Residue frames relative to the residue before (quaternion, step in Angstrom):
aa qw qx qy qz dx dy dz
X 1.0000 0.0000 0.0000 0.0000 0.00 0.00 0.00
X 0.2583 -0.7757 0.5558 0.1505 3.58 -0.77 0.99
X 0.3680 -0.7152 0.5525 0.2186 3.49 -1.14 0.66
X 0.2902 -0.7414 0.5819 0.1660 3.53 -0.91 0.95
X 0.4416 -0.6516 0.5400 0.2978 3.51 -1.11 0.72
X 0.1801 -0.7805 0.5890 0.1072 3.55 -0.85 0.90
X 0.2042 -0.7646 0.6033 0.0986 3.51 -1.01 0.87
X 0.3612 -0.7522 0.5025 0.2265 3.58 -0.56 1.08
X 0.5241 -0.6049 0.4968 0.3354 3.52 -1.20 0.59
X 0.6064 -0.5411 0.4085 0.4155 3.60 -1.12 0.49
X 0.3959 -0.7282 0.5129 0.2234 3.53 -0.88 0.93
X 0.6490 -0.5031 0.3761 0.4293 3.60 -1.18 0.30
X 0.5905 0.5728 -0.3731 0.4291 3.60 1.12 -0.60
X 0.6104 0.5493 -0.3472 0.4529 3.58 1.09 -0.71
X 0.6641 0.4946 -0.2928 0.4782 3.57 0.97 -0.84
X 0.6385 0.5224 -0.3197 0.4661 3.57 1.05 -0.75
X 0.6152 0.5456 -0.3450 0.4526 3.57 1.07 -0.72
X 0.6538 0.5072 -0.3035 0.4723 3.55 1.00 -0.84
X 0.6454 0.5145 -0.3097 0.4721 3.56 1.03 -0.81
X 0.6459 0.5117 -0.3187 0.4685 3.59 0.96 -0.83
X 0.6223 0.5353 -0.3393 0.4595 3.57 1.04 -0.78
X 0.6739 0.4934 -0.3019 0.4596 3.58 0.88 -0.90
X 0.6469 0.5202 -0.3213 0.4558 3.58 1.03 -0.75
X 0.7353 0.4011 -0.2196 0.5001 3.57 1.10 -0.70
X 0.3608 0.7687 -0.4695 0.2418 3.60 1.24 0.06
X 0.6414 0.5055 -0.3561 0.4542 3.68 0.89 -0.69
X 0.6488 0.5033 -0.3266 0.4681 3.61 1.01 -0.73
X 0.6218 0.5269 -0.3413 0.4682 3.60 1.05 -0.74
X 0.6426 0.5188 -0.3248 0.4609 3.58 0.95 -0.84
X 0.6468 0.5064 -0.3169 0.4741 3.61 0.98 -0.80
X 0.6426 0.5290 -0.3214 0.4516 3.56 0.98 -0.85
X 0.6715 0.4807 -0.3033 0.4754 3.60 0.86 -0.92
X 0.6385 0.5295 -0.3297 0.4509 3.59 0.94 -0.85
X 0.6798 0.4880 -0.2917 0.4633 3.58 0.88 -0.93
X 0.6699 0.5015 -0.3004 0.4576 3.59 0.96 -0.84
X 0.6222 0.5361 -0.3457 0.4538 3.58 1.03 -0.71
X 0.7524 0.3909 -0.2139 0.4851 3.59 0.96 -0.80
X 0.5290 0.6202 -0.4138 0.4054 3.61 1.26 -0.01
X 0.4270 -0.7385 0.4739 0.2184 3.57 -0.75 1.08
X 0.6119 0.5662 -0.3529 0.4247 3.59 1.20 -0.35
X 0.6092 0.5162 -0.3506 0.4894 3.59 1.29 -0.20
X 0.5174 -0.6696 0.4500 0.2854 3.55 -0.88 1.01
X 0.6028 -0.5787 0.4195 0.3546 3.55 -1.25 0.47
X 0.6135 0.6026 -0.3509 0.3706 3.62 1.06 -0.68
X 0.6657 0.4585 -0.3316 0.4864 3.66 0.83 -0.72
X 0.6293 0.5333 -0.3330 0.4569 3.57 1.05 -0.74
X 0.6571 0.5026 -0.3072 0.4704 3.58 0.96 -0.86
X 0.6341 0.5322 -0.3241 0.4579 3.57 1.01 -0.82
X 0.6548 0.5020 -0.3035 0.4766 3.58 0.97 -0.86
X 0.6537 0.5111 -0.3111 0.4633 3.58 0.92 -0.87
X 0.6630 0.5041 -0.3082 0.4597 3.60 0.93 -0.85
X 0.6527 0.5031 -0.3270 0.4626 3.60 1.02 -0.72
X 0.6302 0.5120 -0.3368 0.4767 3.59 1.06 -0.66
X 0.6275 0.5187 -0.3297 0.4780 3.58 1.03 -0.78
X 0.6447 0.5122 -0.3204 0.4684 3.59 0.96 -0.84
X 0.6452 0.5462 -0.3181 0.4292 3.58 0.96 -0.89
X 0.7620 0.3691 -0.2038 0.4916 3.59 0.91 -0.86
X 0.5859 0.5975 -0.3778 0.3963 3.61 1.20 -0.29
X 0.5356 -0.6307 0.4509 0.3346 3.58 -1.20 0.45
X 0.5585 0.5906 -0.3929 0.4301 3.62 1.24 -0.22
X 0.0029 -0.8215 0.5672 -0.0578 3.58 -0.78 1.06
X 0.5191 -0.5876 0.5130 0.3494 3.53 -1.27 0.43
X 0.7586 0.1317 -0.0567 0.6356 3.54 1.03 -0.89
X 0.4621 -0.7112 0.4444 0.2885 3.63 -0.59 1.08
X 0.5525 -0.6554 0.4228 0.2940 3.55 -1.09 0.82
X 0.5932 0.5831 -0.3891 0.3958 3.62 1.12 -0.35
X 0.5466 0.5457 -0.4175 0.4786 3.61 1.26 -0.09
X 0.4536 -0.7317 0.4246 0.2802 3.61 -0.47 1.15
X 0.8650 0.1363 -0.1541 0.4577 3.51 -1.19 0.87
X 0.7399 0.4009 -0.2419 0.4830 3.60 0.62 -1.10
X 0.6152 0.5793 -0.3429 0.4104 3.58 1.04 -0.72
X 0.7114 0.4116 -0.2529 0.5104 3.57 1.02 -0.74
X 0.6483 0.5700 -0.3099 0.3984 3.54 1.07 -0.74
X 0.6074 0.5852 -0.3737 0.3859 3.63 1.00 -0.67
X 0.6249 0.5337 -0.3429 0.4551 3.61 1.02 -0.75
X 0.6711 0.5039 -0.2888 0.4608 3.56 0.93 -0.91
X 0.6413 0.5227 -0.3237 0.4591 3.59 0.99 -0.80
X 0.6430 0.5087 -0.3213 0.4738 3.59 0.96 -0.84
X 0.6666 0.5077 -0.3087 0.4500 3.60 0.89 -0.91
X 0.6669 0.4933 -0.3053 0.4676 3.60 0.88 -0.89
X 0.6537 0.5143 -0.3177 0.4551 3.61 0.92 -0.87
X 0.6869 0.4673 -0.2943 0.4724 3.59 0.90 -0.85
X 0.6100 0.5390 -0.3591 0.4565 3.61 1.04 -0.63
X 0.6482 0.4932 -0.3138 0.4880 3.58 1.01 -0.77
X 0.6480 0.5138 -0.3090 0.4697 3.58 1.00 -0.84
X 0.6041 0.5640 -0.3493 0.4415 3.59 1.04 -0.75
X 0.6658 0.4835 -0.3002 0.4825 3.59 0.88 -0.92
X 0.6456 0.5312 -0.3146 0.4494 3.59 0.98 -0.86
X 0.7149 0.4588 -0.2543 0.4624 3.60 1.00 -0.82
X 0.5785 0.5636 -0.3836 0.4477 3.61 1.21 -0.31
X 0.5779 -0.5764 0.4311 0.3846 3.60 -1.09 0.59
X 0.5184 -0.6856 0.4109 0.3040 3.62 -0.72 1.05
X 0.6571 0.5143 -0.3293 0.4420 3.59 0.94 -0.78
X 0.6307 0.5158 -0.3330 0.4746 3.60 1.09 -0.65
X 0.6325 0.5195 -0.3271 0.4723 3.58 0.99 -0.84
X 0.6760 0.4953 -0.2987 0.4566 3.60 0.85 -0.95
X 0.6252 0.5424 -0.3388 0.4475 3.58 1.00 -0.78
X 0.6925 0.4606 -0.2780 0.4807 3.58 0.89 -0.90
X 0.6091 0.5368 -0.3553 0.4633 3.62 1.03 -0.68
X 0.6586 0.5029 -0.3134 0.4638 3.60 0.91 -0.86
X 0.6595 0.5062 -0.3106 0.4607 3.59 0.96 -0.83
X 0.6506 0.4996 -0.3178 0.4756 3.59 0.99 -0.81
X 0.6467 0.5133 -0.3184 0.4658 3.61 0.98 -0.81
X 0.6651 0.5080 -0.3068 0.4534 3.58 0.97 -0.82
X 0.6681 0.4996 -0.2986 0.4636 3.57 1.09 -0.68
X 0.6304 0.5593 -0.3350 0.4213 3.61 1.16 -0.50
């Protein structure tokens, strides 16, 4: 008898995580904006972020958009990955400083 791999359905916590992300999207946008204009952040993370935004809006794609679902999804995956990498490449103390300021303003 062979065993089939079972894949669990997304849990409600997964959906809540997505909802929390959407609720905090304005704060993320403020954080990225502040980090891009902060002189303590190196030019390389900023350039990487700018290039990913250009890729996202450009008609050039790794996977053509006429392929259903996957064609549109690859641009979004690249953008999300680079946004996470941008935060990782920024100095942690600068990121924390801006997060505290954004929280205090809310």
